[in-house]
C-alpha positions as CSV (number, residue, x, y, z in Angstrom):
1,M,95.1,82.7,-68.1
2,A,93.7,84.5,-65.2
3,S,92.6,87.3,-67.3
4,I,91.0,85.0,-69.8
5,S,89.1,83.2,-67.0
6,S,88.0,86.6,-65.5
7,S,86.8,87.9,-68.8
8,S,84.7,84.8,-69.5
9,A,83.0,84.8,-66.2
10,P,79.5,86.2,-66.4
11,K,78.9,89.7,-65.0
12,Y,75.8,88.6,-63.1
13,P,76.1,84.9,-62.2
14,Y,72.8,82.8,-62.4
15,P,73.4,79.5,-60.7
16,S,69.8,78.3,-60.8
17,E,70.7,74.6,-60.7
18,V,71.8,74.7,-57.1
19,N,69.4,74.0,-54.2
20,V,69.6,76.5,-51.4
21,G,68.0,74.0,-49.0
22,D,71.2,71.8,-49.2
23,F,73.3,74.6,-47.6
24,V,70.8,76.7,-45.6
25,Y,69.1,73.9,-43.7
26,I,67.1,76.1,-41.2
27,K,64.2,78.5,-41.9
28,L,64.3,82.0,-40.4
29,S,61.9,82.4,-37.5
30,Q,61.8,85.0,-34.8
31,T,64.5,83.1,-32.8
32,N,67.3,82.2,-35.1
33,Y,68.4,85.2,-37.2
34,I,72.1,85.0,-36.4
35,M,72.6,81.4,-37.3
36,W,70.3,81.7,-40.4
37,S,72.0,84.8,-41.6
38,K,75.5,83.2,-41.3
39,L,74.4,80.2,-43.4
40,M,72.7,82.4,-46.0
41,V,75.7,84.8,-46.3
42,N,78.1,81.9,-46.6
43,Y,76.0,80.3,-49.4
44,I,75.5,83.6,-51.3
45,K,79.2,84.5,-51.1
46,K,80.0,81.0,-52.4
47,E,77.9,81.6,-55.5
48,G,79.5,85.0,-56.0
49,L,76.3,86.9,-55.5
50,Y,76.9,88.7,-52.2
51,G,76.8,92.1,-54.0
52,F,73.1,91.7,-54.5
53,I,72.4,91.8,-50.7
54,D,75.1,94.3,-49.5
55,G,74.2,96.9,-52.2
56,T,77.5,96.8,-54.1
57,L,75.9,95.3,-57.2
58,Q,73.3,98.0,-58.1
59,A,70.9,97.7,-61.1
60,P,72.4,99.1,-64.3
61,S,70.5,101.9,-66.1
62,M,68.0,100.6,-68.6
63,D,68.9,103.5,-70.8
64,T,72.5,102.4,-71.3
65,S,72.0,98.6,-71.5
66,L,68.7,96.9,-71.4
67,S,70.3,93.4,-71.7
68,D,72.5,94.1,-68.6
69,F,69.5,95.3,-66.7
70,E,67.6,92.1,-67.6
71,D,70.6,90.0,-66.6
72,W,70.9,91.8,-63.3
73,K,67.2,91.5,-62.6
74,K,67.3,87.8,-63.3
75,S,70.1,87.2,-60.8
76,D,68.6,89.5,-58.2
77,S,65.3,87.6,-58.5
78,L,67.2,84.4,-58.0
79,V,68.9,85.6,-54.8
80,K,65.6,87.0,-53.5
81,G,64.0,83.7,-54.2
82,W,66.7,81.9,-52.2
83,I,66.1,84.2,-49.2
84,L,62.3,83.9,-49.4
85,S,62.4,80.2,-49.7
86,T,64.1,79.9,-46.3
87,L,61.7,82.0,-44.3
88,E,58.9,80.7,-42.0
89,D,55.4,81.8,-43.0
90,D,55.0,84.4,-40.2
91,V,58.3,86.0,-41.4
92,L,57.6,85.7,-45.1
93,R,54.4,87.9,-44.9
94,H,56.6,90.9,-43.9
95,V,58.9,90.8,-46.9
96,A,57.4,88.7,-49.7
97,Y,56.6,91.6,-51.9
98,F,59.8,93.7,-51.7
99,K,61.3,94.2,-55.2
100,T,65.0,93.4,-54.7
101,A,67.1,91.0,-52.7
102,E,68.8,94.0,-51.0
103,Q,65.6,95.4,-49.8
104,V,64.4,92.0,-48.4
105,W,67.8,91.4,-46.7
106,S,67.9,94.9,-45.1
107,V,64.3,94.6,-43.8
108,L,65.0,91.2,-42.3
109,K,68.1,92.5,-40.6
110,K,66.2,95.4,-39.2
111,M,63.3,93.3,-38.0
112,F,65.1,90.3,-36.5
113,G,68.8,91.2,-36.2
114,H,68.3,92.4,-32.6
115,P,69.7,90.9,-29.4
116,F,66.3,90.3,-27.9
117,I,65.4,87.9,-30.7
118,D,68.5,85.8,-30.9
119,F,71.3,84.4,-28.8
120,P,74.4,85.1,-30.9
121,E,77.6,83.1,-30.8
122,T,80.4,85.0,-29.0
123,E,83.6,84.3,-27.3
124,L,83.6,83.9,-23.5
125,N,84.5,86.9,-21.5
126,D,88.0,86.2,-19.9
127,E,86.8,87.2,-16.4
128,A,83.6,85.2,-16.8
129,G,85.6,82.2,-18.1
130,K,87.7,82.1,-14.9
131,N,84.6,82.5,-12.7
132,L,82.4,79.9,-14.4
133,S,83.4,77.0,-12.1
134,R,83.6,79.3,-9.1
135,Y,80.1,80.6,-9.4
136,L,78.5,77.5,-10.9
137,P,76.5,76.8,-7.7
138,L,75.0,80.3,-7.9
139,H,74.3,80.0,-11.6
140,K,72.4,76.7,-11.0
141,A,70.5,78.3,-8.1
142,A,69.6,81.2,-10.3
143,L,68.3,78.8,-13.1
144,S,66.2,76.8,-10.6
145,G,65.1,79.8,-8.6
146,D,66.4,78.1,-5.4
147,W,67.0,81.1,-3.1
148,E,68.1,79.0,-0.1
149,K,71.1,77.6,-2.0
150,A,72.0,81.0,-3.4
151,K,71.7,82.6,0.0
152,S,73.9,79.9,1.5
153,F,76.6,80.4,-1.3
154,I,76.6,84.2,-0.9
155,E,76.9,84.0,2.9
156,R,79.6,81.2,3.0
157,E,81.6,81.8,-0.2
158,E,81.4,85.4,-1.3
159,P,79.2,88.2,0.2
160,Q,79.4,90.2,-3.1
161,A,78.5,87.3,-5.4
162,F,75.2,88.8,-6.2
163,R,76.8,91.5,-8.4
164,A,79.4,89.1,-9.9
165,I,79.6,87.9,-13.5
166,I,78.6,84.3,-13.4
167,T,78.1,83.2,-17.1
168,G,80.1,83.4,-20.2
169,F,77.9,86.2,-21.5
170,S,78.8,88.5,-18.6
171,E,75.5,88.0,-16.9
172,T,74.8,88.4,-13.2
173,A,72.6,86.1,-11.2
174,L,69.7,88.7,-11.5
175,I,69.9,88.8,-15.3
176,V,69.7,84.9,-15.4
177,S,66.8,84.7,-13.0
178,A,64.9,87.6,-14.7
179,R,64.1,85.4,-17.7
180,S,61.3,83.6,-15.9
181,V,58.3,84.8,-13.9
182,Q,58.6,81.5,-11.8
183,R,61.9,82.8,-10.4
184,N,60.5,86.1,-9.2
185,Y,60.9,85.2,-5.5
186,F,64.5,84.6,-6.2
187,S,64.9,87.8,-8.2
188,K,63.1,89.8,-5.5
189,K,65.5,88.6,-2.8
190,L,68.5,89.5,-5.0
191,V,67.1,93.0,-5.7
192,E,66.8,93.6,-1.9
193,L,70.6,92.8,-1.6
194,M,71.7,95.0,-4.5
195,S,72.1,98.7,-4.8
196,P,70.4,100.8,-7.5
197,E,73.7,100.9,-9.4
198,D,74.0,97.2,-9.3
199,L,70.7,96.8,-11.1
200,A,72.2,98.7,-14.0
201,I,75.0,96.2,-14.6
202,K,75.0,95.1,-18.2
203,G,75.7,91.8,-19.8
204,R,77.8,91.1,-23.0
205,L,75.0,92.5,-25.2
206,G,74.4,95.5,-23.1
207,L,71.4,94.0,-21.6
208,T,70.4,94.9,-18.0
209,A,68.1,92.8,-15.9
210,L,65.3,95.2,-16.9
211,H,65.9,94.5,-20.6
212,V,65.5,90.8,-20.0
213,A,62.5,91.2,-17.7
214,A,60.7,93.4,-20.2
215,A,61.6,91.1,-23.2
216,V,59.9,88.1,-21.4
217,G,57.0,90.2,-20.1
218,N,58.0,89.8,-16.5
219,A,55.8,92.8,-15.4
220,E,56.2,92.1,-11.6
221,L,60.0,92.2,-11.7
222,T,60.0,95.1,-14.1
223,K,58.1,97.3,-11.7
224,L,60.3,96.1,-8.8
225,L,63.4,97.1,-10.6
226,V,62.1,100.5,-11.7
227,D,60.9,101.2,-8.2
228,K,64.4,100.8,-6.9
229,N,66.3,102.5,-9.8
230,P,64.0,104.9,-11.8
231,D,66.8,105.5,-14.3
232,L,66.8,101.9,-15.6
233,P,64.1,102.4,-18.3
234,N,66.4,105.0,-20.1
235,I,69.4,102.7,-20.2
236,R,70.2,101.4,-23.7
237,D,71.7,98.1,-24.8
238,N,74.5,97.7,-27.4
239,A,71.9,98.0,-30.2
240,D,70.7,101.3,-28.8
241,F,67.4,99.8,-27.6
242,L,65.6,100.6,-24.4
243,A,63.8,98.0,-22.3
244,L,60.6,99.5,-23.9
245,H,61.8,98.5,-27.3
246,L,62.3,95.0,-26.3
247,A,59.0,94.7,-24.6
248,A,57.3,96.0,-27.8
249,G,59.3,93.8,-30.1
250,N,58.3,90.7,-28.0
251,V,54.6,91.5,-27.9
252,Q,54.5,92.2,-24.1
253,R,51.5,94.6,-23.9
254,N,51.3,95.0,-20.2
255,T,55.0,95.7,-19.8
256,V,54.9,98.2,-22.7
257,T,52.0,100.1,-21.1
258,Y,53.9,100.3,-17.8
259,L,57.3,101.2,-19.3
260,L,55.7,104.0,-21.3
261,T,54.7,105.7,-18.0
262,V,58.1,105.4,-16.4
263,T,60.5,106.0,-19.3
264,K,61.7,109.6,-19.1
265,E,61.1,111.4,-22.4
266,D,63.5,114.4,-21.7
267,V,66.6,112.2,-21.0
268,E,69.2,112.4,-23.8
269,P,69.2,110.7,-26.2
270,K,65.4,111.2,-26.1
271,P,63.6,107.9,-26.3
272,F,60.6,109.1,-28.3
273,E,62.4,111.1,-31.0
274,D,64.4,110.4,-34.1
275,K,65.5,106.8,-34.8
276,S,64.6,105.6,-31.3
277,G,61.0,106.8,-31.6
278,V,60.6,105.5,-35.1
279,D,61.9,102.0,-34.1
280,L,59.5,102.0,-31.2
281,I,56.6,102.8,-33.5
282,H,57.5,100.0,-35.9
283,F,57.9,97.5,-33.0
284,L,54.4,98.5,-31.7
285,L,52.9,98.1,-35.2
286,L,54.4,94.8,-35.8
287,S,53.0,93.6,-32.5
288,D,49.5,94.9,-33.4
289,F,49.6,97.5,-30.5
290,Y,47.8,100.0,-32.7
291,D,46.1,101.9,-29.9
292,I,49.4,102.4,-28.1
293,A,51.1,103.4,-31.3
294,L,48.4,106.0,-32.1
295,S,48.6,107.4,-28.6
296,L,52.3,107.7,-28.9
297,L,52.0,109.4,-32.3
298,H,49.6,112.0,-30.8
299,R,52.2,112.8,-28.2
300,F,55.0,113.0,-30.8
301,P,53.5,113.7,-34.2
302,K,56.9,113.9,-36.0
303,L,57.3,110.1,-35.6
304,A,54.5,109.7,-38.2
305,S,56.8,111.0,-40.9
306,G,59.9,109.2,-39.7
307,D,62.1,107.1,-41.9
308,P,61.0,104.4,-42.6
309,C,57.4,105.7,-42.6
310,P,55.2,103.7,-40.1
311,L,52.8,103.2,-43.0
312,L,55.1,100.5,-44.2
313,A,54.6,98.4,-41.1
314,L,50.8,98.7,-41.6
315,A,51.0,97.9,-45.3
316,V,52.7,94.6,-44.8
317,N,50.4,93.5,-42.0
318,R,47.3,92.4,-44.0
319,S,45.8,90.5,-41.0
320,A,45.1,93.8,-39.3
321,F,42.5,94.6,-42.0
322,P,39.4,92.7,-43.3
323,S,41.2,92.2,-46.7
324,G,43.6,89.8,-44.9
325,A,41.5,88.7,-41.9
326,R,39.7,85.4,-41.8
327,I,36.3,86.2,-40.4
328,K,34.0,83.4,-39.3
329,F,30.8,82.8,-41.2
330,W,28.5,83.8,-38.3
331,Q,30.5,87.1,-37.7
332,R,29.6,88.4,-41.1
333,F,25.9,88.5,-40.0
334,I,26.1,89.7,-36.4
335,G,28.9,92.2,-37.1
336,P,26.8,94.9,-38.9
337,L,23.8,94.7,-36.5
338,P,23.8,97.8,-34.3
339,Q,21.8,96.1,-31.6
340,V,24.6,93.5,-31.1
341,K,27.1,94.8,-28.6
342,L,29.7,92.3,-29.5
343,I,32.9,93.7,-31.1
344,S,35.5,91.0,-31.9
345,D,39.2,91.7,-31.3
346,K,39.8,91.6,-35.1
347,T,37.1,94.3,-35.6
348,L,38.7,96.5,-32.9
349,I,42.2,96.1,-34.4
350,Y,40.9,96.9,-37.8
351,H,39.4,100.3,-36.6
352,Q,42.5,101.1,-34.7
353,A,44.6,100.3,-37.8
354,V,42.5,102.5,-40.0
355,D,42.7,105.4,-37.6
356,L,46.4,105.0,-37.6
357,V,46.6,105.1,-41.3
358,K,44.5,108.3,-41.5
359,Y,46.5,110.0,-38.8
360,I,49.9,109.1,-40.4
361,C,48.7,110.3,-43.8
362,L,47.5,113.6,-42.4
363,E,50.9,114.1,-40.7
364,V,52.8,113.2,-43.9
365,L,50.6,115.7,-45.7
366,K,52.2,118.5,-43.7
367,L,55.6,117.7,-45.2
368,D,57.1,119.2,-48.4
369,L,55.8,117.5,-51.5
370,P,59.0,115.6,-52.3
371,K,59.3,114.3,-48.7
372,A,55.6,113.4,-48.6
373,I,56.0,111.4,-51.9
374,T,59.0,109.6,-50.5
375,S,57.2,108.7,-47.3
376,I,54.1,107.2,-49.0
377,G,55.6,105.8,-52.2
378,L,56.9,102.5,-50.8
379,P,54.0,101.8,-48.5
380,L,51.6,102.5,-51.3
381,R,53.4,100.1,-53.5
382,I,53.7,97.3,-50.9
383,A,50.1,97.7,-49.9
384,T,49.0,97.4,-53.6
385,Q,51.1,94.3,-54.1
386,L,49.8,92.6,-50.9
387,G,46.2,93.6,-51.6
388,T,45.8,95.7,-48.5
389,H,43.3,97.9,-50.2
390,E,42.3,99.7,-46.9
391,V,45.7,101.3,-46.7
392,V,45.7,102.1,-50.5
393,E,42.2,103.7,-50.1
394,E,43.2,105.9,-47.2
395,I,46.3,107.1,-48.9
396,L,44.4,107.9,-52.1
397,E,41.7,109.6,-50.1
398,I,44.2,112.0,-48.6
399,F,46.7,112.1,-51.5
400,P,44.5,111.8,-54.7
401,S,47.5,112.7,-56.8
402,A,49.3,109.6,-55.6
403,I,47.5,107.9,-58.4
404,F,50.2,109.3,-60.7
405,L,53.1,108.0,-58.7
406,R,55.2,105.6,-60.7
407,S,57.7,102.9,-59.7
408,D,61.2,102.6,-61.2
409,K,59.6,100.7,-64.1
410,N,57.0,103.5,-64.5
411,E,54.2,101.3,-63.2
412,S,51.2,103.0,-61.6
413,V,49.2,101.7,-58.6
414,F,46.7,100.0,-61.0
415,H,49.5,98.5,-63.1
416,L,50.8,96.8,-59.9
417,A,47.2,95.8,-58.8
418,I,46.7,94.1,-62.1
419,L,50.1,92.5,-62.1
420,Y,49.6,91.1,-58.7
421,R,45.9,90.2,-59.3
422,Q,44.7,92.3,-56.3
423,A,41.1,92.9,-57.3
424,K,40.1,95.0,-54.4
425,V,42.9,97.5,-55.0
426,Y,42.1,97.5,-58.8
427,N,38.4,98.2,-58.0
428,L,39.4,101.6,-56.7
429,V,39.7,102.6,-60.4
430,Y,35.9,102.8,-60.4
431,Q,36.2,105.7,-57.8
432,F,38.2,107.9,-60.2
433,E,35.8,109.8,-62.5
434,D,38.1,111.5,-65.0
435,C,41.5,109.7,-65.3
436,T,40.6,106.0,-65.4
437,H,41.5,105.5,-69.0
438,M,44.6,107.6,-68.8
439,V,46.0,105.8,-65.8
440,L,45.5,102.3,-67.3
441,V,46.8,103.0,-70.8
442,T,49.9,105.0,-69.8
443,P,52.7,102.5,-70.6
444,D,55.5,101.4,-68.3
445,I,59.2,101.6,-69.2
446,L,58.7,98.5,-71.5
447,M,55.7,100.1,-73.2
448,N,53.3,97.7,-71.5
449,N,49.9,99.2,-70.8
450,G,47.3,97.9,-68.3
451,L,46.1,95.2,-70.8
452,H,49.6,94.0,-71.2
453,C,49.8,93.6,-67.4
454,A,46.5,91.7,-67.4
455,A,47.8,89.4,-70.1
456,R,50.9,88.4,-68.2
457,V,51.0,85.6,-65.7
458,E,54.1,85.1,-63.5
459,D,55.1,83.0,-60.6
460,H,53.8,85.3,-57.9
461,Q,50.5,85.6,-59.8
462,R,50.2,81.8,-60.0
463,L,50.5,81.6,-56.2
464,N,47.6,84.2,-55.8
465,L,45.6,82.2,-58.4
466,R,46.0,78.9,-56.5
467,A,44.8,80.6,-53.3
468,T,41.7,82.0,-54.9
469,A,40.7,79.5,-57.6
470,P,41.1,75.7,-57.1
471,G,42.1,73.9,-60.2
472,A,43.9,75.0,-63.4
473,A,40.6,75.5,-65.3
474,L,39.2,77.9,-62.7
475,Q,42.6,79.7,-62.7
476,M,42.3,80.1,-66.4
477,Q,38.8,81.4,-66.0
478,R,40.0,83.9,-63.5
479,E,42.8,85.1,-65.8
480,L,40.2,85.6,-68.6
481,Q,38.0,87.6,-66.3
482,W,40.9,89.9,-65.5
483,F,41.8,90.3,-69.1
484,K,38.1,91.1,-70.1
485,E,37.7,93.5,-67.2
486,V,40.8,95.6,-68.1
487,E,39.8,95.4,-71.8
488,K,36.6,97.3,-71.0
489,F,38.6,100.5,-70.3
490,M,40.7,100.2,-73.4
491,L,40.2,101.9,-76.8
492,P,40.6,99.8,-79.9
493,R,44.1,101.2,-80.6
494,D,45.1,100.3,-77.0
495,K,44.2,96.7,-77.6
496,Q,46.7,96.6,-80.5
497,Q,49.5,98.6,-78.8
498,K,52.8,96.8,-79.0
499,N,55.4,96.8,-76.2
500,T,59.2,96.9,-76.7
501,E,59.2,93.3,-77.6
502,G,56.7,94.0,-80.4
503,R,53.8,92.1,-78.8
504,T,50.2,93.2,-78.4
505,P,48.3,92.3,-75.2
506,G,46.5,89.4,-77.1
507,M,49.8,88.0,-78.1
508,V,51.2,88.3,-74.6
509,F,48.2,86.5,-73.2
510,T,48.4,83.6,-75.6
511,E,52.2,83.1,-75.0
512,T,52.1,83.4,-71.2
513,H,49.0,81.2,-70.7
514,A,49.9,78.4,-73.0
515,E,51.0,76.2,-70.1
516,L,48.0,77.1,-68.0
517,I,45.6,76.2,-70.8
518,K,47.2,72.7,-71.0
519,E,47.0,72.3,-67.3
520,G,43.3,73.4,-67.4
521,E,42.6,71.0,-70.2
522,Q,44.1,68.1,-68.2
523,W,42.3,69.1,-65.0
524,M,39.0,69.3,-66.9
525,K,39.5,65.9,-68.5
526,D,40.5,64.3,-65.2
527,K,37.4,65.6,-63.5
528,A,35.2,64.6,-66.4
529,N,36.6,61.1,-66.7
530,S,36.2,60.4,-62.9
531,C,32.7,61.8,-62.7
532,M,31.5,60.2,-65.9
533,F,32.6,56.8,-64.6
534,V,30.5,57.3,-61.5
535,A,27.5,58.6,-63.5
536,A,27.7,55.6,-65.9
537,L,27.8,53.2,-63.0
538,I,24.8,54.9,-61.4
539,A,22.9,54.8,-64.7
540,A,23.6,51.0,-65.1
541,V,22.4,50.3,-61.5
542,V,19.2,52.3,-61.7
543,F,18.4,51.0,-65.2
544,A,18.6,47.4,-63.9
545,A,16.5,48.4,-60.8
546,A,13.8,49.7,-63.1
547,I,13.5,46.3,-64.9
548,T,13.8,44.1,-61.7
549,V,11.5,46.1,-59.4
550,P,11.5,45.2,-55.6
551,G,9.2,42.4,-54.8
552,G,8.8,41.2,-58.4
553,N,5.7,41.3,-60.6
554,N,2.3,39.7,-60.3
555,Q,2.1,36.6,-62.4
556,D,-1.4,37.3,-63.5
557,N,-1.2,40.9,-64.7
558,G,2.5,41.6,-64.9
559,L,2.2,44.6,-62.5
560,P,4.6,45.1,-59.6
561,I,3.4,43.5,-56.4
562,F,4.1,46.6,-54.3
563,S,2.6,49.0,-56.8
564,I,-0.2,50.0,-54.6
565,Q,2.1,51.1,-51.7
566,N,3.3,54.8,-51.4
567,A,6.9,53.7,-51.0
568,F,6.8,52.1,-54.5
569,G,5.7,55.4,-56.0
570,I,8.7,57.1,-54.3
571,F,11.0,54.3,-55.7
572,A,9.7,54.7,-59.2
573,I,10.0,58.4,-59.3
574,S,13.5,58.4,-57.7
575,D,14.7,55.7,-60.0
576,A,13.5,57.5,-63.1
577,L,14.9,60.8,-62.0
578,C,18.2,59.2,-61.1
579,L,18.5,57.6,-64.6
580,F,17.7,60.9,-66.4
581,C,20.1,62.9,-64.2
582,S,23.0,60.3,-64.6
583,V,22.5,60.2,-68.4
584,S,22.5,64.1,-68.5
585,S,25.6,64.1,-66.4
586,I,27.3,61.6,-68.8
587,L,26.5,63.8,-71.8
588,M,27.9,66.9,-70.1
589,F,31.1,65.2,-69.2
590,L,31.4,63.7,-72.6
591,S,31.1,67.2,-74.2
592,I,33.9,68.3,-71.9
593,L,36.1,65.5,-73.2
594,T,35.4,66.4,-76.8
595,S,35.7,70.1,-76.4
596,R,38.3,72.1,-78.5
597,Y,39.8,73.8,-75.4
598,A,40.3,77.2,-76.9
599,A,41.3,79.9,-74.4
600,D,37.8,81.6,-74.4
601,D,36.1,78.3,-73.7
602,F,37.4,78.5,-70.1
603,L,35.5,81.7,-69.5
604,F,32.0,80.2,-69.6
605,A,31.5,77.2,-71.9
606,L,33.7,74.6,-70.0
607,P,32.9,75.8,-66.5
608,N,29.1,75.8,-67.4
609,R,29.3,72.2,-68.6
610,L,31.2,71.1,-65.6
611,I,28.7,72.8,-63.3
612,I,25.7,71.1,-65.0
613,G,27.6,67.8,-65.0
614,L,28.3,68.0,-61.2
615,A,24.9,69.2,-60.3
616,T,23.1,66.5,-62.3
617,L,25.5,63.9,-60.8
618,F,24.7,65.2,-57.3
619,F,20.9,64.9,-57.9
620,A,21.5,61.4,-59.5
621,I,23.3,60.3,-56.3
622,V,20.6,61.7,-54.0
623,S,17.8,60.1,-56.2
624,M,19.7,56.8,-56.2
625,I,19.9,56.8,-52.4
626,I,16.2,57.6,-52.1
627,A,15.3,54.8,-54.5
628,F,17.4,52.4,-52.6
629,C,15.9,53.3,-49.3
630,S,12.4,53.0,-50.7
631,S,13.3,49.6,-52.2
632,F,14.8,48.4,-48.9
633,Y,11.7,49.5,-47.0
634,L,9.4,47.7,-49.4
635,V,11.3,44.4,-49.2
636,F,12.4,44.3,-45.5
637,G,10.3,46.9,-43.8
638,N,7.2,44.9,-43.4
639,N,5.2,48.1,-42.7
640,K,7.5,48.9,-39.8
641,D,8.1,52.7,-40.0
642,W,10.9,52.7,-37.4
643,I,13.2,51.0,-39.9
644,L,13.2,54.3,-41.9
645,I,15.1,56.1,-39.1
646,P,18.5,54.2,-39.5
647,L,17.9,54.2,-43.3
648,I,17.6,58.0,-43.4
649,C,20.6,58.5,-41.1
650,V,22.9,56.3,-43.1
651,A,21.6,57.9,-46.4
652,C,22.2,61.4,-45.0
653,L,25.8,60.4,-44.1
654,S,26.4,59.4,-47.7
655,I,24.9,62.6,-49.0
656,I,26.9,64.8,-46.6
657,L,30.1,63.0,-47.5
658,F,29.6,63.7,-51.2
659,V,28.6,67.4,-50.4
660,S,31.7,67.9,-48.2
661,L,34.0,66.6,-51.0
662,Q,32.5,68.2,-54.0
663,F,30.1,70.9,-53.1
664,K,32.7,73.5,-52.3
665,L,34.1,73.2,-55.8
666,L,30.7,73.4,-57.3
667,F,29.8,76.4,-55.2
668,I,33.0,78.3,-56.2
669,M,32.4,77.5,-59.9
670,I,28.8,78.7,-59.7
671,K,29.8,81.9,-58.0
672,S,32.6,82.5,-60.4
673,T,30.6,81.7,-63.5
674,Y,27.1,83.1,-62.9
675,F,27.3,85.7,-60.1
676,P,28.7,89.2,-60.2
677,G,32.5,88.8,-60.2
678,L,35.5,90.3,-58.5
679,F,35.2,93.7,-60.1
680,G,33.0,96.7,-59.4
681,R,32.6,99.8,-57.3
682,Q,33.3,99.2,-53.5
683,S,32.3,102.5,-52.0
684,D,30.9,105.9,-52.8
685,R,34.2,107.7,-52.2
686,I,35.4,109.8,-55.2
687,F,39.2,110.3,-55.3
688,F,39.7,112.4,-58.4
């Protein structure tokens, strides 16, 4: 029976019905890796999928069994999805676009599985356990920074207590007090009592007081400790990290700057070479210390081609570049002016990051070709998927032949740019003069050319679409724009090329966008129904107002009593304009409701109608408010001009409210429909 059960079990389980949130109830941040990883490992093991993160379940060859590969990929994507769904946003940005669950897991472990980021569970040290109650007064004094109590305990109870282990994690009083700048007076007094060798006492995780002080940015205590024992900066913890690594990993700029000057570079193992140096560079880059990293690379150029390549840390950090930075509206205008001497922090970081990319690429260029390709391959792919086009552009500037690099699925840079809808990376295709068509039409391993990629829509693409185009209809318009853009570079035979599933790009587009078309239709109808109701209500009101004019009519000649006043002329014009605009708006929204909703209609016809409908509705509302103000002034104003002031203020509030709610959508639609789109040449650089 056991053999039957075993043989019937799926080779690659796919328990998609379970909810990871029921088992992994915390999200990974920069402070809880140990607890999170234990929960996640237990959950993945329970589902029989642990091999996808420890590397024992590698992808089968597509040449031997395509179905096995697809099953493996499906299960691997499920595990990766579990991991990504339990990450905080600031962590997610580092790993969101890695391809496999194993890659995501290993990067998270490298980034956050360090002692300076978490406080792992561990059994109490036997010696410490015996001394906990004995040294409790000293422990409390260290936590509160009360030197008088500590001094009294040391003098009365034990003269050597300052070097004793007083916590369950083998910590001395100095290590405890070093965690806070507010306890520096206490720490200073302890340092005076201790010998240089005492300062090097390590806790359970191999952390000295200098490690702790550096991690929390306690620059004053850091300098005090190094002054008394200059060898401290070269002492490593159990994870093989120096105090410098901890300061860099915890974004302590001043402490990093100081420790760089006192860490001895010739002490074995050398701090700025091999793995130690590469780790330090990565910590500096993840903390946005680009100027420090560049200075260190100039001193130790070999680190630029270390493993993993520092380009990877730059590729995942979009916020360092304009493509991922949120620049305020006014900065766009003052930034380019040479006479303005203001340089924002973001602009400075951007220039430092670009300089770093250039320098690293030039150093990688000195390697043998296979090593160079290995160094830039993954960063190039990650930068493409994330849309960090500045990194891609610099790599292609120095390695033009990188355009021919392929992923394990035989996807080029531009295949990936299209798949992940990264327009600024895709636009680099305009800077290749000779090989544009060849790059886009060369198929991947499943015989998909660039147009097949543009025709597909997947979950990660839907996320990008929602971020750039509000509403399903505009998302469909954006998808059509992508398809039409890539189609420009295709020959007629390329448009009819079939992939391994026997589908042309057009067939793929129709199949994968069927749901989005339905959502777009529903979104359009909901908008049209809501707006048409408002437009009809406005039309009814202003039509009635035109018949029953303010003040009534003269009994003798039938003319309006206020017809000779200027305000009445304003009322008449506004009322007529409001009626015509509201009727036009109704007709536009009615045409939306009766549209056929073919895929191509979302490119121009439907957005155009919605734009006209919203614009005329806006003018109708403004005209109605003006007509009401004029009527109110005629009836109640009694030629008192001051009454116009509160009227205009209240009217402006109504208009501003409408604009704030609807104008952003109208502006996005106008920009997307009528103005030059996402695509086109971005610079004068020629890559190939």
